[in-house]
C-alpha positions in Angstrom: 138.0 123.0 79.3 135.3 124.8 77.3 131.7 124.6 78.8 130.0 124.9 75.4 132.0 121.9 74.1 130.9 119.8 77.0 127.3 120.8 76.5 127.6 119.8 72.8 129.2 116.5 73.8 126.3 115.6 76.0 123.8 117.0 73.5 125.2 114.6 70.9 124.7 111.6 73.3 128.4 111.1 74.3 129.4 110.2 77.8 131.3 112.8 79.9 134.5 111.8 81.7 135.0 112.1 85.5 137.3 115.1 84.9 134.7 116.8 82.7 131.9 116.3 85.2 134.2 117.5 88.0 135.1 120.6 86.0 131.5 121.5 85.1 130.1 121.1 88.6 132.9 122.8 90.5 133.0 125.7 88.0 129.3 126.2 88.4 129.5 126.2 92.2 132.3 128.8 92.0 130.3 131.0 89.6 132.6 130.4 86.6 129.8 128.7 84.6 126.6 130.7 84.0 123.1 129.6 84.9 122.1 129.4 81.2 125.0 127.0 80.5 124.1 124.8 83.4 120.5 124.8 82.2 121.6 123.7 78.8 123.6 120.9 80.3 120.7 119.8 82.5 118.4 119.6 79.5 121.0 117.6 77.6 121.1 115.1 80.5 117.3 114.9 80.7 117.1 114.1 77.0 120.1 111.8 76.6 120.4 110.2 80.0 123.7 109.2 81.8 125.6 106.0 82.2 125.9 104.5 85.7 129.5 105.7 85.8 128.4 109.3 84.9 125.7 109.2 87.6 128.3 107.9 90.2 130.7 110.7 89.3 128.0 113.3 89.3 126.8 112.1 92.8 130.4 112.1 94.0 131.0 115.7 92.8 127.8 116.8 94.6 129.0 115.3 97.8 132.5 116.8 97.4 131.1 120.3 96.9 130.5 120.5 100.7 131.1 118.9 104.1 130.3 115.3 105.0 129.0 114.3 108.4 129.9 111.1 110.2 128.4 109.1 113.1 131.2 106.6 113.8 129.5 105.5 117.0 126.5 104.2 115.1 128.1 100.9 114.2 125.9 100.5 111.1 122.7 101.7 112.8 122.6 105.2 111.1 119.7 104.7 108.7 117.6 107.4 107.1 114.3 107.4 105.2 113.6 109.4 102.1 110.2 110.0 100.4 109.8 111.2 96.9 107.0 113.5 97.8 103.2 113.2 98.2 100.0 114.6 99.5 99.3 114.1 103.2 102.7 112.6 103.6 103.6 113.3 107.3 105.6 110.0 107.5 108.9 111.5 108.6 107.2 113.0 111.7 106.3 109.5 112.9 109.2 107.5 111.5 111.9 109.7 113.0 111.0 109.3 116.7 109.6 105.8 116.3 112.7 104.4 114.6 114.9 106.3 117.1 113.1 104.8 120.1 113.7 101.4 118.5 117.4 102.0 118.4 118.1 103.5 114.9 120.1 106.7 114.6 118.2 108.9 112.2 119.8 112.1 110.8 117.1 113.6 108.6 117.8 116.4 106.2 114.4 117.3 104.7 112.9 119.8 102.3 110.0 122.2 101.9 106.9 121.8 99.8 107.4 121.4 96.1 104.5 121.9 93.7 101.4 120.1 94.9 103.3 118.2 97.6 103.9 119.2 101.2 107.2 119.6 102.9 108.4 118.2 106.2 110.1 121.5 107.2 106.9 123.5 106.6 105.0 121.1 108.8 107.6 121.2 111.7 107.7 125.0 111.5 104.0 125.1 112.4 105.2 124.1 115.9 105.7 127.5 117.7 109.5 128.2 118.0 110.7 125.1 116.2 113.9 125.7 114.3 114.8 123.7 111.2 117.9 125.8 110.3 120.5 125.0 112.9 124.3 124.5 112.7 125.6 121.1 111.7 127.5 120.8 115.0 124.2 121.3 116.8 122.4 118.9 114.5 125.0 116.2 115.2 124.7 116.8 119.0 120.9 116.5 118.9 121.2 113.2 116.9 123.6 111.8 119.4 121.4 112.9 122.3 118.0 111.8 121.0 118.9 109.4 118.1 117.1 111.7 115.6 116.8 115.2 114.3 115.1 116.8 111.3 116.7 119.9 109.7 116.7 121.8 106.4 119.5 121.5 103.9 122.6 123.4 105.0 124.6 125.7 102.7 127.5 123.5 103.7 126.0 120.1 102.7 125.9 119.4 99.0 125.8 123.1 97.9 126.1 121.9 94.3 122.7 120.2 94.5 121.1 123.1 96.2 122.2 125.5 93.4 121.4 123.1 90.6 118.0 122.1 92.0 116.9 125.7 91.9 117.6 125.6 88.1 115.9 122.2 87.6 112.7 123.5 89.2 112.4 126.3 86.6 113.8 124.6 83.5 111.6 121.5 83.1 114.4 119.1 84.2 113.0 117.9 87.6 112.0 114.5 86.2 115.5 113.4 85.0 116.4 110.1 86.6 120.2 110.8 86.7 119.5 114.2 88.3 117.0 112.8 90.8 119.4 110.0 91.7 122.4 112.3 92.3 120.2 114.8 94.2 118.7 112.3 96.6 121.7 110.0 97.1 124.3 112.8 97.6 122.4 114.5 100.4 121.8 111.2 102.2 125.4 110.0 101.8 126.8 113.4 102.9 124.6 113.2 106.1 126.6 110.2 107.3 124.2 107.3 106.8 125.0 103.6 106.8 121.8 102.8 104.9 118.7 104.2 103.4 115.0 103.3 103.1 113.3 104.9 100.1 109.5 105.5 100.0 109.1 105.8 96.3 105.6 107.1 95.8 103.7 106.3 92.5 100.5 107.8 91.2 98.7 111.0 90.3 99.7 112.6 93.6 103.4 111.8 93.1 106.1 113.1 90.9 106.6 109.6 89.6 103.4 108.7 87.7 104.0 105.1 86.5 105.5 101.9 87.9 107.8 101.7 84.8 109.3 105.1 85.7 109.5 104.1 89.4 111.4 101.0 88.6 113.9 102.9 86.5 114.5 105.4 89.3 114.7 102.6 91.9 117.3 100.7 89.8 119.4 103.8 89.4 119.4 104.6 93.1 120.1 101.0 94.1 123.2 101.0 91.8 124.5 104.2 93.3 123.9 102.9 96.8 126.0 99.8 96.0 128.7 102.0 94.4 129.0 104.0 97.6 128.8 100.8 99.8 125.4 101.9 101.4 122.6 99.5 102.3 119.3 100.3 100.7 115.7 99.1 100.6 113.2 100.7 98.2 109.4 100.4 98.6 106.8 101.6 96.1 103.8 103.1 97.7 100.4 104.3 96.2 99.9 108.0 96.0 96.7 108.0 94.0 94.9 109.2 97.1 96.1 111.4 100.0 97.9 109.6 102.9 96.1 109.7 106.2 93.1 111.9 107.0 94.7 115.4 107.2 96.5 117.5 104.6 98.2 120.7 105.5 100.9 121.7 108.0 99.7 122.1 111.6 96.9 119.5 111.0 99.4 117.0 109.8 101.7 117.4 112.8 98.6 116.9 115.0 97.8 113.7 113.1 101.4 112.5 113.6 101.2 113.2 117.3 97.9 111.2 117.5 99.7 108.4 115.6 102.4 108.3 118.3 99.7 108.2 120.9 98.4 105.1 119.3 95.5 106.6 117.3 96.5 105.4 113.9 94.8 105.7 110.5 95.1 102.3 108.8 97.0 103.5 105.7 99.4 105.6 107.8 100.1 102.6 110.0 100.6 100.3 107.1 103.2 102.5 105.4 104.9 103.7 108.5 105.4 100.3 110.1 106.8 98.9 106.8 109.3 101.6 106.4 110.4 101.6 110.1 110.7 97.8 109.9 113.0 98.1 106.9 115.1 100.6 108.9 115.3 98.2 111.8 116.3 95.4 109.5 119.0 97.4 107.8 120.3 98.5 111.2 120.5 94.8 112.3 118.1 95.4 115.2 115.3 93.1 113.8 115.5 90.1 111.5 112.1 90.5 109.8 108.9 92.5 109.8 107.3 90.4 112.6 110.2 91.0 114.9 110.2 94.7 114.1 106.5 95.0 114.7 106.9 93.8 118.3 109.5 96.4 118.9 107.5 99.1 117.3 104.3 98.3 119.2 106.3 98.4 122.5 107.7 101.8 121.6 104.2 103.2 120.9 102.3 101.5 123.7 104.8 102.6 126.3 104.6 106.2 125.2 108.4 106.3 124.7 108.2 107.1 120.9 105.9 110.0 121.7 108.3 111.3 124.4 111.2 110.9 121.9 109.2 113.3 119.6 108.5 115.7 122.5 112.2 115.8 123.4 113.1 116.4 119.7 110.7 119.4 119.6 112.3 120.8 122.7 115.9 120.3 121.5 115.1 122.3 118.3 113.6 125.1 120.4 109.9 124.3 119.7 107.2 124.3 122.3 106.8 120.7 123.5 103.5 121.5 125.2 101.8 121.2 121.7 101.9 117.4 122.4 99.2 117.9 125.0 97.5 121.1 123.9 96.7 121.4 120.2 95.3 124.9 120.7 98.9 126.1 120.8 99.2 125.4 117.0 98.1 128.1 114.6 94.3 128.1 114.3 92.3 128.8 111.2 89.6 131.5 111.4 87.2 129.8 108.9 85.9 126.4 108.1 83.9 125.2 105.1 82.2 121.8 104.9 82.4 120.0 101.6 79.5 117.7 100.6 79.1 114.6 98.5 77.8 115.3 95.0 76.1 112.0 94.7 75.2 108.8 96.5 77.5 105.8 96.2 81.0 104.8 97.1 84.1 107.0 96.9 86.1 105.6 94.1 89.0 108.1 93.9 90.3 111.2 95.5 92.6 113.2 93.2 95.7 113.9 95.4 97.4 116.2 93.0 94.4 118.5 92.5 93.8 118.6 96.2 97.4 119.7 96.7 97.0 122.5 94.2 93.6 123.6 95.7 95.2 123.9 99.1 97.8 126.2 97.6 95.0 128.7 97.0 94.5 128.9 100.8 98.3 129.1 101.4 98.8 125.6 102.8 101.5 125.4 100.1 103.4 127.8 97.9 103.1 129.0 94.3 106.6 130.6 94.5 109.4 129.9 96.9 109.1 133.4 98.4 105.4 132.8 99.3 104.5 132.7 103.0 102.8 129.6 104.3 99.6 129.7 106.4 100.4 126.9 108.8 96.7 126.7 110.0 95.3 126.1 106.5 94.5 122.5 105.6 91.9 119.8 104.9 90.4 117.0 106.9 89.0 114.1 104.9 85.8 112.9 106.7 85.5 110.2 104.1 88.1 108.2 102.2 88.3 105.9 99.2 86.0 102.9 99.7 83.6 104.7 102.1 79.9 104.8 101.3 78.3 108.2 101.2 74.9 109.8 100.6 74.4 112.8 98.4 74.8 116.0 100.6 76.7 114.2 103.3 79.9 116.0 104.6 83.0 114.4 103.1 85.7 117.0 104.0 86.4 120.1 106.0 88.5 123.0 104.7 90.3 125.3 107.2 91.5 128.7 105.9 92.0 132.4 106.6 92.2 134.2 103.2 89.6 135.1 100.6 90.0 131.9 98.4 88.2 129.4 100.6 85.1 129.1 98.5 87.2 128.6 95.3 89.4 126.0 97.0 86.4 124.2 98.4 84.8 123.9 95.0 88.0 122.5 93.5 88.3 120.0 96.3 84.6 119.0 95.8 85.5 118.0 92.2 88.4 115.9 93.4 86.1 113.2 94.7 84.9 110.5 92.2 82.0 108.2 93.0 80.9 104.8 91.9 77.6 103.0 92.4 79.0 99.6 93.5 81.1 98.9 96.6 84.8 99.6 96.2 87.4 97.2 97.3 90.3 99.1 98.8 93.8 97.8 98.3 97.1 98.1 100.1 99.2 101.3 99.9 102.2 99.1 99.5 102.9 98.3 95.9 105.9 96.1 96.4 109.7 96.5 96.8 112.5 96.9 94.3 114.5 93.7 93.9 
């Protein structure tokens, strides 16, 4: 086959066959197709879409490019959660141990921060000694021992996606629904799941900006899950404001620990409980949300979900004493208070701009090679709907470099005010039917 002919075929809005997709993907992984040729194909896919069959074949080739894990002892209880990325999104840190304590087997393969959004691996690596890059054999052993583990993507699992994603990030093709679908679903299916709960974030702090686009992606992922005989539930959640009260790395882990101790921010509890309930329902442990809530409350109130997280830290060579002593986390040298610019009610907090402002103090990366400052971050003293007086503290910025004042000014401008009282709404925007 000729790569340029296949690029032209997709450019001219024709469907590719299974054999053509297999050739193009396998040849790229082997190095027989150049980056510039794959980039051209990715742009053709972005502009001209793919049929359901093409997306299925693409997902299948991604999976077949590496190894596939299995957890046969799960008996249908191997359920993962995937979030499409947001600001202040530390959900995996609570969901993993909570769902595991409730009887779900949770093999999480997570990512690093991308653009303005934070990454679960970066957060976990703020725990001294914690290892996110471990062998797949060790990963499976930890999952079997503790019901959950969270690691980074291995070179052996879906290497095609790993290589192609690096190109998508620099060629303007990240937003392609077929490519997003194949990327997400291949990694999850290859990790041995029986079912998947998707937290599809929508709003200015998410990669998916509109509900229309979110429904398109949800429809695509649902079809692929069905094609691979996997159970799936997709919830849409609001990412027009940061989730929780802390944004950063170490500070978000601390907030997750506090959650597992029973000290829960209302929006974090709302979203976490819904997603874990969905996992329990898919696993056949609970029949509905009310049943699941009883099980979750017992796991939190007994302290067992927290101990599950402590054991998970220890099994991945982190220091479990951070659970009881937050001073063991990296500590920022400087703090700046940010004040309300006017009296009124907080109408909006621009998540995306906060994410980019925090990159200035190295809580995130501008380039993949950049080093993270795990101590850098933000605490929201006030959230959407809160009443404030001009000059009242609304946030605290923690940082170590020379860009604190610049970041603080940008964050100050992320708060929008309104004279009248604001009615806050649910972070849950509905589910895909």
